[in-house]
C-alpha positions in Angstrom: -122.5 -79.9 -136.4 -121.3 -76.2 -135.3 -124.4 -74.3 -134.0 -123.6 -70.6 -132.9 -124.7 -69.8 -129.3 -123.9 -66.2 -128.6 -125.6 -64.0 -131.4 -125.6 -60.4 -129.2 -128.9 -58.9 -130.0 -130.9 -56.4 -128.4 -128.0 -54.8 -126.3 -126.8 -51.4 -127.3 -123.3 -51.0 -129.1 -120.5 -49.2 -127.5 -121.0 -45.6 -128.0 -118.8 -43.9 -130.7 -116.8 -41.1 -130.1 -119.1 -38.0 -129.5 -118.3 -34.3 -129.0 -119.8 -33.7 -125.1 -120.1 -30.2 -125.7 -121.6 -29.5 -129.2 -124.2 -32.9 -127.9 -125.1 -31.4 -125.2 -127.6 -28.8 -125.7 -128.6 -27.8 -122.2 -125.1 -26.7 -121.3 -124.7 -24.7 -124.6 -128.2 -23.3 -123.7 -126.5 -22.6 -120.5 -123.4 -21.1 -121.6 -125.5 -18.8 -124.2 -128.0 -17.5 -121.3 -125.3 -16.6 -119.0 -122.8 -15.1 -121.3 -120.1 -17.6 -122.0 -120.5 -17.8 -126.0 -117.7 -15.9 -127.1 -115.3 -19.0 -126.0 -117.8 -22.0 -127.8 -114.9 -22.6 -130.2 -112.8 -23.8 -127.2 -115.2 -25.7 -125.6 -115.9 -27.4 -128.7 -112.2 -28.7 -129.0 -111.9 -29.6 -125.5 -115.6 -31.4 -126.0 -114.1 -33.5 -128.6 -111.4 -34.4 -126.4 -113.8 -35.3 -123.3 -116.2 -37.1 -125.6 -114.0 -39.3 -126.6 -114.0 -43.4 -126.5 -110.0 -43.1 -125.3 -111.0 -40.2 -122.9 -113.3 -42.9 -121.2 -110.4 -45.5 -121.7 -108.3 -43.5 -119.5 -110.9 -42.4 -117.2 -111.5 -46.4 -116.5 -107.8 -47.1 -116.4 -106.9 -44.2 -114.1 -109.3 -45.6 -111.5 -108.6 -49.1 -112.3 -104.8 -48.8 -111.2 -105.1 -47.0 -107.9 -102.1 -44.9 -107.0 -99.1 -46.7 -104.8 -97.3 -44.9 -101.6 -93.5 -45.9 -101.8 -91.9 -44.8 -98.6 -88.6 -45.7 -99.6 -86.4 -45.4 -102.4 -84.1 -49.1 -103.3 -81.4 -47.7 -101.1 -83.5 -47.0 -97.8 -83.6 -43.3 -98.4 -87.3 -41.5 -97.2 -88.8 -40.8 -100.7 -92.4 -40.5 -100.1 -93.3 -41.0 -103.5 -97.3 -41.8 -104.7 -97.1 -43.5 -108.1 -100.0 -43.0 -110.5 -101.0 -44.6 -113.6 -99.8 -43.1 -116.7 -103.5 -42.3 -117.6 -104.2 -40.2 -114.5 -100.9 -38.2 -115.2 -102.4 -37.7 -119.1 -105.4 -36.0 -117.4 -103.5 -33.8 -115.3 -101.7 -32.7 -118.4 -104.7 -32.0 -120.2 -106.3 -30.1 -117.6 -103.8 -27.7 -117.0 -103.1 -27.4 -121.0 -106.6 -26.0 -121.1 -106.5 -24.1 -118.1 -108.9 -25.8 -115.6 -106.8 -24.3 -112.4 -105.8 -20.9 -114.3 -108.4 -19.8 -117.2 -110.3 -17.0 -114.9 -106.8 -16.1 -113.1 -105.2 -15.3 -116.3 -108.1 -13.7 -118.1 -110.2 -12.3 -115.3 -113.6 -11.7 -117.7 -117.1 -13.1 -117.2 -116.7 -15.4 -120.4 -113.3 -17.3 -119.3 -115.3 -17.9 -116.0 -117.7 -19.4 -117.5 -115.7 -21.2 -119.6 -113.6 -22.7 -117.3 -116.8 -23.5 -115.3 -118.1 -25.1 -118.3 -114.6 -27.2 -118.8 -114.6 -28.2 -115.3 -118.1 -29.7 -116.0 -117.3 -31.6 -118.7 -113.8 -32.9 -117.3 -115.7 -34.4 -114.3 -117.8 -36.6 -116.5 -114.8 -38.4 -117.9 -112.3 -38.5 -114.6 -113.5 -36.9 -111.6 -110.3 -38.4 -109.2 -107.9 -35.8 -110.8 -109.8 -33.1 -110.5 -109.2 -32.9 -106.4 -106.0 -31.3 -107.4 -107.0 -29.1 -110.1 -109.5 -27.3 -107.9 -107.0 -26.8 -104.9 -104.3 -25.7 -107.2 -107.2 -23.3 -108.8 -108.7 -22.2 -105.3 -105.5 -21.1 -103.7 -105.1 -17.8 -105.4 -107.0 -15.8 -103.2 -105.4 -17.1 -99.7 -102.3 -16.7 -101.1 -102.8 -13.3 -101.9 -102.6 -12.5 -98.4 -98.8 -13.0 -98.6 -97.7 -10.8 -101.6 -94.0 -11.8 -101.7 -94.8 -15.3 -101.1 -97.8 -15.1 -103.7 -95.0 -13.0 -106.2 -92.9 -16.5 -106.1 -95.2 -19.0 -106.6 -98.4 -17.5 -108.2 -96.5 -17.7 -111.4 -95.6 -21.3 -111.3 -99.1 -22.5 -109.9 -101.0 -20.7 -113.2 -98.5 -22.1 -115.8 -100.8 -23.8 -118.2 -98.5 -27.3 -118.3 -98.0 -30.0 -115.9 -95.0 -31.3 -113.9 -95.4 -34.2 -112.0 -92.1 -35.1 -111.0 -91.1 -35.6 -106.8 -88.2 -32.6 -107.0 -87.9 -29.2 -105.4 -90.4 -26.6 -106.7 -87.4 -24.4 -107.5 -86.6 -26.8 -110.3 -90.1 -26.6 -111.5 -91.5 -24.5 -114.0 -95.4 -25.5 -112.9 -96.6 -26.5 -109.5 -99.8 -27.5 -108.2 -101.2 -27.5 -104.6 -103.0 -29.2 -102.1 -104.9 -28.8 -99.0 -103.9 -30.5 -95.5 -106.8 -29.0 -92.6 -108.5 -32.1 -91.2 -107.5 -34.1 -87.8 -109.0 -36.8 -86.7 -110.1 -35.3 -83.7 -112.1 -32.8 -85.1 -113.0 -33.2 -88.5 -114.9 -30.4 -89.9 -114.4 -28.8 -86.8 -110.8 -27.5 -87.5 -110.8 -25.0 -84.6 -110.0 -28.3 -82.5 -106.9 -28.5 -84.7 -103.6 -29.8 -82.2 -101.0 -29.3 -85.1 -98.4 -26.7 -83.7 -96.8 -23.8 -85.2 -93.4 -22.7 -83.8 -91.5 -19.5 -85.1 -88.0 -20.3 -86.5 -86.2 -17.2 -84.9 -84.9 -14.3 -86.6 -87.3 -14.7 -89.8 -89.0 -11.9 -89.5 -92.2 -13.9 -88.5 -93.2 -15.5 -91.4 -91.1 -18.7 -91.0 -92.1 -21.4 -89.2 -92.0 -25.3 -88.4 -95.1 -27.2 -88.2 -95.8 -30.7 -86.0 -98.8 -32.9 -85.9 -101.0 -35.1 -87.8 -102.9 -34.5 -91.0 -105.7 -36.9 -91.4 -106.7 -36.3 -94.6 -104.1 -34.9 -97.1 -105.7 -35.2 -100.9 -103.1 -34.7 -103.1 -100.0 -35.7 -101.1 -97.7 -35.1 -104.4 -98.7 -31.7 -104.7 -95.9 -29.1 -104.5 -97.0 -27.4 -101.5 -100.0 -27.6 -99.1 -102.4 -25.0 -97.5 -102.8 -26.1 -94.0 -103.9 -24.7 -90.4 -101.9 -25.2 -87.1 -101.9 -23.4 -83.9 -99.8 -20.3 -82.6 -100.2 -18.0 -79.5 -102.6 -16.1 -81.1 -104.8 -18.6 -82.3 -105.2 -21.0 -85.6 -103.1 -20.1 -88.4 -102.9 -20.4 -92.1 -99.6 -22.0 -93.6 -97.9 -22.6 -97.1 -96.3 -25.7 -96.3 -94.0 -26.7 -99.1 -92.5 -30.6 -99.9 -88.9 -29.2 -100.7 -87.6 -27.0 -98.3 -86.3 -23.6 -100.0 -82.7 -25.0 -99.7 -83.5 -27.7 -101.9 -83.7 -30.8 -99.2 -86.8 -32.9 -98.7 -89.3 -31.0 -96.0 -90.1 -33.1 -93.2 -93.8 -34.3 -93.6 -94.3 -38.2 -93.6 -97.1 -39.6 -95.7 -98.2 -42.5 -93.5 -100.8 -44.1 -95.8 -103.0 -44.1 -98.5 -106.4 -43.9 -97.6 -108.6 -47.2 -98.9 -111.8 -45.0 -100.5 -115.1 -46.4 -101.9 -114.5 -43.5 -104.5 -112.5 -41.0 -106.2 -110.1 -44.0 -106.1 -107.2 -41.9 -108.8 -106.7 -39.4 -106.3 -104.4 -40.0 -103.8 -105.9 -39.2 -100.3 -103.1 -39.5 -97.4 -102.7 -39.5 -93.6 -99.5 -37.0 -93.3 -96.9 -36.9 -90.1 -95.4 -33.3 -89.6 -92.3 -33.4 -87.4 -90.8 -30.0 -87.6 -91.8 -29.4 -91.2 -91.0 -25.9 -92.5 -93.9 -23.7 -93.6 -95.0 -20.0 -94.5 -97.5 -17.8 -92.5 -100.3 -16.8 -94.5 -101.8 -13.6 -93.4 -102.4 -12.6 -89.6 -101.8 -15.1 -87.0 -105.6 -16.3 -85.8 -106.9 -15.6 -88.7 -106.1 -19.2 -90.4 -110.0 -20.4 -91.0 -111.0 -16.6 -92.4 -108.2 -16.8 -95.1 -108.4 -20.3 -96.0 -112.3 -19.7 -96.3 -111.6 -18.1 -99.3 -110.0 -21.1 -100.7 -112.6 -23.4 -99.6 -115.4 -21.2 -101.1 -114.2 -21.9 -104.6 -113.6 -25.6 -103.6 -117.3 -26.1 -102.6 -118.2 -24.4 -105.5 -116.1 -27.0 -107.5 -117.8 -30.1 -105.9 -121.2 -28.4 -107.3 -119.9 -28.8 -110.5 -118.4 -32.1 -110.0 -121.7 -33.2 -109.0 -123.7 -31.3 -111.6 -121.2 -33.1 -114.3 -121.6 -36.5 -112.5 -125.3 -36.3 -113.2 -125.3 -35.0 -117.1 -123.0 -38.2 -117.6 -125.6 -40.8 -115.7 -128.3 -39.2 -117.6 -126.5 -39.4 -120.8 -125.7 -43.0 -120.1 -129.0 -44.0 -119.0 -131.1 -42.1 -122.3 -128.4 -44.1 -124.5 -129.1 -47.8 -123.0 -133.1 -47.0 -123.2 -132.8 -45.7 -126.6 -130.9 -48.7 -127.5 -132.7 -51.6 -125.5 -136.5 -53.4 -126.1 -138.5 -54.7 -123.7 -142.0 -55.9 -123.6 -142.5 -54.8 -127.5 -141.0 -51.6 -127.4 -137.7 -49.5 -126.8 -137.4 -48.9 -123.0 -136.9 -45.1 -124.2 -141.1 -45.2 -125.2 -142.5 -46.7 -122.5 -144.4 -44.4 -120.4 -143.2 -45.7 -117.0 -139.6 -45.2 -118.3 -140.1 -41.8 -119.8 -141.2 -40.7 -116.2 -137.9 -42.1 -114.9 -135.5 -40.4 -117.7 -137.5 -36.8 -118.2 -137.4 -36.9 -113.8 -133.5 -37.4 -114.5 -133.2 -34.7 -117.1 -135.0 -32.1 -115.0 -132.4 -32.8 -112.0 -129.5 -32.7 -114.3 -130.9 -29.5 -116.0 -131.5 -27.4 -112.9 -128.1 -28.6 -111.1 -126.7 -27.6 -114.3 -128.7 -24.0 -114.3 -127.8 -23.5 -110.7 -124.0 -24.1 -111.2 -123.7 -21.5 -114.0 -125.8 -18.8 -112.4 -123.6 -19.2 -109.0 -120.7 -19.0 -111.1 -121.5 -16.1 -113.0 -122.0 -14.9 -109.6 -118.6 -15.5 -108.6 -117.3 -14.3 -111.9 -119.0 -10.4 -111.4 -118.4 -10.4 -107.4 -115.3 -8.5 -108.0 -117.3 -5.8 -109.5 -120.7 -5.8 -107.9 -121.5 -6.3 -104.4 -124.9 -8.1 -104.7 -123.3 -10.5 -107.2 -120.9 -11.3 -103.8 -123.1 -11.0 -101.3 -125.5 -13.7 -103.2 -122.1 -15.7 -104.3 -121.5 -15.7 -100.0 -124.5 -17.9 -99.2 -125.6 -19.4 -102.7 -122.1 -21.5 -102.9 -123.1 -23.2 -99.4 -126.6 -23.8 -100.9 -125.5 -24.8 -104.2 -123.1 -27.4 -102.7 -125.5 -28.9 -100.1 -128.3 -29.5 -102.4 -126.8 -30.7 -105.7 -124.4 -32.8 -104.0 -126.9 -34.3 -101.7 -129.0 -35.1 -105.0 -126.1 -36.6 -106.7 -126.2 -40.7 -105.2 -129.9 -40.8 -105.5 -129.8 -39.9 -109.2 -126.7 -41.7 -110.0 -128.3 -45.0 -108.6 -131.7 -44.4 -110.5 -129.8 -44.2 -113.6 -127.7 -47.1 -112.7 -131.2 -48.9 -112.4 -132.2 -48.0 -115.9 -129.4 -50.5 -117.5 -130.9 -53.0 -115.4 -128.1 -55.7 -114.7 -125.8 -54.3 -116.9 -125.7 -51.4 -114.7 -124.0 -53.1 -112.1 -121.2 -54.2 -114.3 -118.0 -52.2 -114.0 -117.4 -51.9 -118.1 -120.4 -49.5 -118.0 -118.9 -47.2 -115.7 -122.2 -46.8 -113.8 -120.9 -48.3 -110.5 -117.7 -45.9 -110.7 -120.1 -42.9 -110.9 -122.1 -44.3 -108.2 -119.2 -44.8 -105.9 -118.0 -41.2 -106.9 -121.6 -39.8 -106.1 -121.2 -39.3 -102.2 -117.7 -37.8 -102.3 -118.7 -34.0 -103.2 -121.1 -34.6 -100.3 -118.7 -34.9 -98.1 -115.5 -33.1 -99.1 -114.9 -29.6 -98.2 -117.9 -29.5 -95.6 -120.2 -32.1 -95.2 -124.4 -31.6 -95.7 -124.4 -30.3 -92.2 -121.5 -28.2 -92.4 -123.0 -26.4 -95.2 -126.5 -25.9 -94.1 -125.3 -24.5 -90.7 -123.1 -21.8 -93.0 -126.2 -20.9 -94.7 -127.9 -20.0 -91.2 -124.7 -18.2 -90.2 -124.4 -16.2 -93.6 -128.4 -15.7 -92.8 -127.4 -14.3 -89.3 -124.2 -12.5 -90.0 -124.7 -11.2 -92.9 -128.2 -10.2 -93.4 -127.4 -8.9 -96.9 -126.4 -11.6 -98.2 -129.8 -12.9 -97.2 -131.7 -10.3 -99.0 -130.0 -10.5 -102.2 -130.6 -14.1 -102.1 -134.4 -13.2 -101.7 -134.1 -10.7 -104.2 -133.1 -13.1 -107.0 -135.9 -15.5 -106.0 -138.4 -12.6 -106.5 -137.3 -11.6 -109.5 -139.0 -14.8 -110.8 -142.4 -14.2 -108.9 -145.4 -14.3 -110.8 -144.0 -17.0 -113.3 -145.5 -19.8 -111.8 -148.1 -20.5 -108.9 -146.3 -23.6 -107.7 -143.0 -20.9 -107.5 -145.3 -18.3 -105.9 -147.1 -20.7 -103.4 -143.5 -22.3 -102.5 -141.9 -18.8 -101.9 -144.4 -17.7 -99.9 -144.1 -21.2 -97.8 -140.4 -20.5 -97.4 -140.3 -16.6 -96.3 -143.3 -17.9 -93.4 -141.0 -20.8 -92.2 -137.9 -18.6 -91.8 -140.1 -16.2 -89.9 -141.6 -17.8 -87.9 -139.3 -21.0 -87.5 -137.9 -21.2 -83.7 -136.1 -24.3 -84.5 -134.3 -23.3 -87.6 -130.9 -25.0 -86.8 -133.0 -28.3 -86.2 -134.9 -28.0 -89.3 -131.7 -26.0 -91.4 -131.5 -29.3 -94.1 -135.3 -28.4 -95.0 -135.0 -24.6 -95.1 -131.9 -25.6 -97.2 -133.4 -27.6 -99.7 -136.3 -25.3 -100.0 -133.9 -22.5 -100.8 -132.4 -24.7 -103.5 -135.1 -25.8 -105.0 -136.5 -21.9 -105.2 -133.0 -20.7 -106.7 -133.1 -23.5 -109.1 -136.4 -22.7 -110.3 -136.3 -18.9 -110.6 -133.3 -19.7 -112.9 -135.2 -22.0 -115.2 -138.3 -20.1 -115.1 -136.4 -16.5 -116.0 -133.5 -18.0 -118.6 -134.2 -21.9 -118.9 -136.3 -24.3 -121.2 -139.9 -23.3 -120.5 -140.6 -27.0 -120.8 -138.2 -28.3 -118.4 -139.3 -25.3 -115.9 -142.8 -26.2 -116.0 -142.2 -29.6 -115.1 -139.7 -28.9 -112.4 -142.1 -26.6 -110.7 -145.3 -28.9 -111.2 -143.3 -31.9 -109.7 -140.9 -29.9 -107.0 -142.2 -27.0 -106.0 -145.7 -28.4 -105.4 -146.8 -28.9 -101.4 -147.3 -32.3 -102.1 -144.1 -33.4 -104.4 -142.5 -36.8 -104.4 -139.2 -37.6 -103.2 -139.3 -40.6 -105.7 -137.3 -40.3 -109.2 -140.3 -41.5 -112.0 -143.2 -39.9 -110.2 -143.3 -36.8 -112.3 -147.5 -35.6 -112.9 -149.1 -36.5 -115.6 -149.7 -33.8 -118.5 -146.1 -32.9 -118.9 -144.1 -33.2 -122.2 -141.9 -36.0 -121.1 -140.7 -36.9 -124.7 -139.7 -33.2 -125.4 -137.5 -33.5 -122.2 -136.0 -36.6 -123.0 -135.1 -35.1 -126.7 -133.7 -32.2 -125.3 -131.2 -34.3 -122.8 -130.2 -36.7 -125.6 -126.6 -36.4 -127.0 -127.3 -34.5 -130.2 -125.1 -35.9 -133.6 
């Protein structure tokens, strides 16, 4: 007699295709509030791609099959080739086609800035690794503009909305990508200690150099050129280092190895040796850090966006599981303690999104408004620190909602968890961001003034907010150990900035819960410890993927 022993019951079905934009109420509301609704059709079309089962499968494949390094071809020629799974190239083609690297440069309006922000947020929910070369390609423009002649040759290809991943001279391409090679093993974030040397090539009017040194972290080594730093007699200077020389010969940069990383696996991160490597000087000699920081500010913002997108994906997976899994006589999402956890995760995700969109608006308006420029100067570091710092715990808590299934690779939750610490470390770790905040407060007092003006706009909207603002102002005024306590100060600044945006323009149920849980003097740092009396059901319902 045949007996069935494996009926699958009380398990969620595999999610069907969904539109990642039209099913995301918080994102749609944020776009409307901050001024990007004109491109809702574009976002809806992209959302259909990002929410498809095929996209999620491609994300899995890109990370299941890491990039592979080949130093030489079959005949012994040095090629320094990194081979990727086809799904990685598919993501690169999709992201460039939709302008995630170029939309706001090609059409520099508020609407297109915010559209690009939302597109990047959505794409990070699917596959974060390829977003590294996308953000570096997007962010290089201000730095390249220090050399107009060089920019005229490179920028049109950088902003082209198609992808060419071939390992061939840029002169044979109509589209290129840009990487970054700053970190050296002896200094890490302290790039002033870089030892790579730059030597002027005679009779080239002071622009053409050769570089010699070792770069310890080079992300996206198959990029067509890299912004890097090297020492000249006048100090640390910025350079653009192409993968191929202008004469079409291979440049003398040599990949040593691909880093074996915990997360961000689809993205090739390498060590690279420079041996008389051709490069063009960018900007004034000795001003390398200042010049390249214009790029870093934009990549830091994208780190924040990427982490916010990761939160949204983890939250969606947690709510979906809890809505379709029963335990102890009821669905998980109906049980009080689980509603506390899910609502808390939703509040964190909302706050990260609202913070990102407000800072994105400030960046979009920076050229026309000195106040917005000053706000962006300090708020990028605050947001990058806080959102990226909160993401690993958020990812873990969402993973735990799935129980034992949460640690299974098939759910994608382990990949989200491994990805979660990356953005906190890249583009300046947490301590670097906190020190940058203090530097902005000390060297650019107007930035601090504009930031607190933004906070004061929400004064009077919630008692907890007002009390937290007063505590922060007093702490900064009287703190003689502000560098020692910089993380606490940065965290308070971040929470108040998030609270201000939610109170002024966000969902009021979420805003109330945020102020009650994050801005009370005795707040808990554990997810799922919300105070009683909050409308957790409404918060969870708003965070659900709507059909």
